[in-house]
N, C-alpha and C positions, 0 to 999 in steps of 0.2 A: 346742914353744912354743905356748901357747894365747893368742891375741890377741883382745881385745874392742875393736871400733871403735865409737865412740859419736858420733852427730850430735846436738848439743844442740837444744833446742826453740826455735822461732821464736815471738816474741810475735805477737799478732794484728795484722796490718798490711794495707794495701790489696794488697800484693804476694802475700800468702799465700792469698787467695781461700778462706778457711776456710768461709764460709757457702755459697759455690758448691760446694765439694768435697762437702759433706754431701749436696747435692741429687743430684750425679752418682755418689754412692756411692764416693768415694775418700777417702783419709786425708791425702794430701799432694800438692802439685803436682809436685815433682821429687825424684828420689833424690839422696843426697849424693855427687855425682860425685867430689869430692876424696878422700873416704874409700875409694871403690871403686878409685881410682887408687893410693892408698897400699897397699891390700890387694894389688894386683897387683905392687907393687914389693917386697913382702916374700917371703921364701923360700916356695916352693910347698909344702914339707912342713910348714909351720906351720899349725895349725888357726886358723880365723878365724870370728868371728861379728860381725854388724852389728846394733847397736841404734840405730834412728832414732827419737828421742823425739817426732818429729812424726807417727809412725806407731804405734809401740809405746806401750803404756800404762805409761810410767814405766820407770826403770831398777831392775830387781829385784836383791835381794841375791844370789840364786842365780846371776845373770849375772856379777856381780862376783866371786863366790867361784870360779866356773869358770875365770876368766882368770888367766894368769900376768902379763900386761901389758895396760894399757888405753891405747888411742890416742884422743885427743879433739881435734877440730878445730872450726872455726866462724868465722862472720863477726862483726863488731862488734855487730850487733843481737842476736846470740845470747849475749852475754857473761854475762848473769845465769844462764841455764841452764848455760852453760859452767863457770862458777865452782862451781855446785852439784855438777855431775858430777865435777869434779876433786877437790873436797873430800870427796865421798862415797867415791870410789875410794881416795883416800889414807887415809881413815879405815878402809877395809877392808884396809889393808896392801898395796895393790897398787903396782907400779911404773907410773907414769903418764907418758905421752909426749904432748906437745901441739904443735900447729902450726896452720897456716892463716892467713888474712888478718888475723884479729883479733890473733893472736900476733905476726905480722910487723910490724904497725903500732903495737902497744900492749904491747910486751914487758914494760915496767915495771909494768903492771897485772896481769900473769898470775899466778894463784895458784901456790903452791909445787908444782912438778912435778919429776919426776926428770930429764926430758930435754925441752929446748925447741928447736923447729925454727923458724928464721927464714928466710923465703924459700921458694922452690920445692924440693920434696923429691926430684926425680929424681936429683940428685947426692949429696945428703947422707944419704938414707935407706940406700942400700947401704953407705955408709961406717959408719953407725951399726950396721948388722947385723954388719959385719966386726969392729968394735970390741967389740960385745957378745959375740961368740964368744971373745974373748980377755980378757974382763972388764975392758975399758978404755973403756967407753962414757962419753962426755963429757956434761956438763950442758947445754951449748949447742952446737947445730950451726947454722952460718950459711952459706948458699950463697955461694961466692966469686963466682959469676957466674950469670946466668940461663941455664938449660939449653936446648939445642936440643930442640924438641918430638919429633923422631923417637926420642928416648931414652925417651919416655913410653910405658908399656905400654897394652894394651887394658884398660880398667877391668874390675874383677871384678864384672860385672853379676849373676853367679849368687848374690851375697850378698843380693839384694833380692827381695821378693815383688812382682813388677811389677803385680799386680792392685790393689795399694793406692795406686798412683801414677797421676796423670792424664797425665803426660808423661814420656818418657825423655829422657836428656841425652847429648850428645857434645860434645867440644871440638875445634875445628879450630885456633884461634889464641889467643895471649895477647899483650896489649899493644895500644896504640892510638897512632897517629901524632900525635894532636892534643894540645893543651896546656891543657885546661880547668882553671881555677884550683882549683875545688872537688873535683876528681876524685882519688880515691886509687888508681885502677887504674893510672895511669901511674907512680905512685910504687912500686907493688908489682911490676908486670909490665913497666914500661918503655915507651918511645915508639917502639921498633922492633918491629913485630909479628913474632912468630915463629909458624911454622905447622908442622903435621904434614905428612907426605907424603900424597899423594892416596890411595895404596893403603892406608895406615894408617887413614884415615877410612872407606874402604869396608869394611875388615875389621871395624871397630867396628860399623858398620851391619849387617854380615852376622851378627855375634854377636847383635845385637838381633833381627834377623829370624828366625834359627834358634831363638831362645828363645820365639818365638811372639808377640812384640810386634807390634801393628798400631796405627796412629794417629799421634799427633804426636810428633816428635822435636825437641828444643830444642838448636840450636847455641848453646852458652852463651857464646861469644866476646863480649867486651865491644864489639868492633867487627868483625863478620864480614868487612867489606870493607876492613879496615885495610891489607891488602896486596892491592890490586886485581889486579895481574898474576897472582899465585898463585891467587886466587879464580877468576879467569877460566880458569885451567888445570884447576882442580878441577871446576867446574860441568858441563862436557860429560861427564866421567866419572860424575858423580853422576846426570845425566840418563840415561845409558846403563844404569847400575845399576838405577835406578828402573824403567825400561822393561823390563829383563830380568826383574824380579821382580814386575811387575804393580802398581807404585806402592803398596807397602805402607805408606809413610810420607808424611805431610805435615810440612813443616818450619816452624819459627819461629826467629827470631834477633834480634840487636841490630845496628844499623848506624848510621853517621853519615848526615846528611841529604844529603850529596853523592852518595849512591846515586841520587838523582833526576837527576843530571847525566849518567848513563851508561846509555843505552838498551840497549846490548848486554848489560850486566850485569843490568839489570832483566828483560830478556826471558829470559836464561839462568836466573835465579832463579825466574821464573814457570814455565818448562818443567820445572825440577827439582822443583817442588812446594812452594815457599815460599808460605805463605798469610798469614803475619802477620810484621811486623817492628816492633821497638821502636826509636823514634827519640828522641834527647834534644833536644827542641825548646827547653826551659827557659823562654824568654820571647820575646815579640815586640818587646821594647824594645831597640833597637839599642845604646843606651848601656850597658845592662846586659850585653849579649852581649860588647861590647868590654871592659868592666870585668873580666869573668870569663874573658877570653881564649878565648871560644867563637867564634873568628873564622870558622870554617867555616860558621856559621849566618847570617852577616851578608850584607847585600845586596851588599857588595863582592866576597864570595867566591862566592856562588851565581850560577848562570846564570839563575836565576829567584828570586822571593821565596819565603819559607817556605811560605805557603799554596799557591802553585803547585807547590812541590816536593812537598808532601804529596799533592796531587791527582795529580801525575805518578806517584808510587809506587802510589797506589791504582788507577790506570788499568791497571796490570799485574797486577791481581788480588790484590795484597797489602794486607790491612787494616793500617792504621798504628795502632800503640799508641804513646803518647808520654809523656815525662816533662816536667813543668812545675815551675818554682821561683819563689817570691816571697821577697823579703828581700834582694835585691841592693842595694848602696849607691846605685846610680843609678836604682832603681825610682821612677817618679813616683807622685803620689798616686792617679792613676786606673789604676794597674797592674792592679788587681783586675778592673775592667771590661774592660781590654784583654785580659787572659787569658781571661775568659769569652767575649768576642767571638771571639777566635781559635779557641778550642775549638769553638764553634758552627760557625764558617765552615769549619773544617778537616774537619768530620765525623769526628772521632776519638772513637769510643765510649769506649775505655779511656784516658782522659786522667788520668794519675797525677800529682796535684798535691801538692807538698810545700813546706815552708819550707826555706830555706837552712840548712845545718848545716856547721860547720867540722870535717871529719873529721881524725883524727890525722895529723900530719906531711904534710898537703897544702900546696900553695902558699898556699891561703886561710888555713889554720891558722897558718902561719908569718907571713903578713902581719898577721893580726889580733893575734897575740901581740906582734909588734914595735910595733904601734900601741896596745898596752895595752887591747885590746878583747875579748880572750879571757877567758871566765868559767870554763869548765870543759871537761872532755873530753866529746866527743859520745858518745851511746849508739847512734849509727847510725840512729836513728829520725828521719825528716824530717817527722813529723806531730807537732806540739808543742802543748802547752797553755800557759796563761798562766804566764809566768815560767820557761819551760823552754828558752829559747834558750841556746846555749852561748857566745854572743858578744853584744856590744852592737850591735844594728842601728842604721843611720842613721835609719830611720823609727821613730816611736814604737812600742814593742813591742805595746802594747794595740791600736793601730790596725792593725798588721800581722797580729796574730792574728785580729782581727775580720774583716779583709778576706779572709784566708785561709779562714776558716770560711764566709764568704759564697760564695767560689768553689766549695768542695766541695759545699756544700748546694745550690747552683744546678746545677752540672754533673752531679751524681748524682741530682737529682730525677728521678723516673721519667719524667715527660713529656719533660723535656730529654734524658734518656739515650736513650729509645726513638726520639725524633726524630733524634738523631745516628746511631743504628744504621741507620735507614731511609735517611738521606742517604748514609751510607757504602755500604750495599748498592747504592744507585742508581749510585754511582760505579764499583763493581767490575764488570768484564766477566763474562759467563757463565763458570762454572768450566770448566776444560779437561777435567776428568774427575770422576766421583763421588768423594766422600770414602771412604777405606778403611772397611770394615765392622769396627768395633772391639768390638761387643757382639752377643750373640745377640738373637733376637726378644724373648725374655723379659727380657733386660737392658735393651733399649731401652724396653720397655713399663714397666719399673719406674722408669726415669729419667723417662719422660713423666708417670707418675702423680705422682711427687714434684714435678715442675715445676708441674703443674696444682694440686696440693694447696698448695704453698707460695706460688707467684706468682699463681695464679688463684683461690685460695680464701681462704687465711689472710692474705695480704698486704693491708694497707689500700689499697694502690694497685692492687688487682686489676682495677678497671675500665680503667685505663690499659694493663694487661698484655693484656687481651682485645682492646682496640682495636688495640694493636700487633701481636698475633698474627694477627689477621684481615688487616691490611695486609701483613704480611710474607708470609703464605701466598698472597694473591692477586697481590701485586706481585713477590715474590722467591721463588717456590716452589723454584727450583733452589738457593737458599741458605737455605732455611727452618731446617735444622739449625744452621747458623751463626748465624742470628738468635736461635734459642732459647738457644744457648750464650752469646751475648753478653748476652741478657736475664738469665741466671743470674749472670753475672759482674757485671752492673750491680746486681743485687740485693745481692750481697756488698758492693759499694762503698757502696750506700745504707745497708745495715745497720750497717756500720762507722762511717759518718759520723754516724749517729743514736745510736750507742751511747755 
């Protein structure tokens, strides 16, 4: 059996870092971990090829012709490309299998495929293979329950050309214990975090190390600390593994802000090599946090306020990247100024600001539907233009869009962004060890030339760049590479804002 696994294309978003990737010579931020896991679940004697449309130049007719069966997955924001891929493969006469988070939450929208997988595949995919062998494969496979993660295999990393990606990915846990109204993660993966065994995680890292990967590894968990006791058992082993192999990796992940309340956990993550963590801040407005059931971010739940919590995490050497949302029912008229002020004071360089969207089958989606305020299905993009909300907001839509645009134009303005980077670097302690050497001397030189050419020569804000570069070099020489990396990512955010 010859299987083609296809990852649809992502549209340009703040999260994709498209403009930044060009400068550092990469095609995509992360490999499609879901498809690599699916590949590992399939029989080892099947032939498999991966086409990542974020890396490859389109889906070629020869690729479709080669395959006996095509597997397509994707998230909601990939749905346009997802539909094109499915239709193209069906037109080529191929058996098409679809799954992933988009399919699991929007099954009614999925184009005609031969086999549809709803939920996680660890239990249902082996059943499908067995049914296929006796010519009884069903049209729909739905997981009866959420699988235990020790049943998940080591992803088939050999399918990807690692040189084309900026970061490799592993998964430790699925699910989140919190109850945010707008979140689809708890609908898909549940509110009881499930984790892999410690040795299983180390085995995945070992595969990456032996493949020659050095640099950043992303723990893709939606909340890495969702099960704190288990994380605290993993981290000492992770520290030991890193020490044994000379710290080949730095880590980034996503976590809830209550990370700031656990100094033992913060210290262990610092020692393990975590250098960036994404936090869902959402809003400094208490009424909006209560409305959306993000109670873990409220003054009542935290041992300290949100700003102090960010500062506490930064004090352990972890740069905070954060998500912010405007458009909640309880947002006051000055919410835009409040968001800008918070982002400035928190010294969060990568402040990812979006408008509220009602994702399919979330608590928010159900509430708005019951209130008669739902207009259409979300496309997964939380950066909207005029008339593109998928629900009727309480605040006037034009005012909301204008305020949102003012936030992003302000926080991504080069002078503002560079100032936050410098403030952030000031808060971070000296690094415990040098960054892993991920490029040759020639490779580093090539990236440096592209940075100077793009940010220091072509960019209209080049004067601000050179001012920033001088300050970063003299004041934060031990983190100068990190400063330049952030400058490149800030350039992406600015370019996307102005496009």
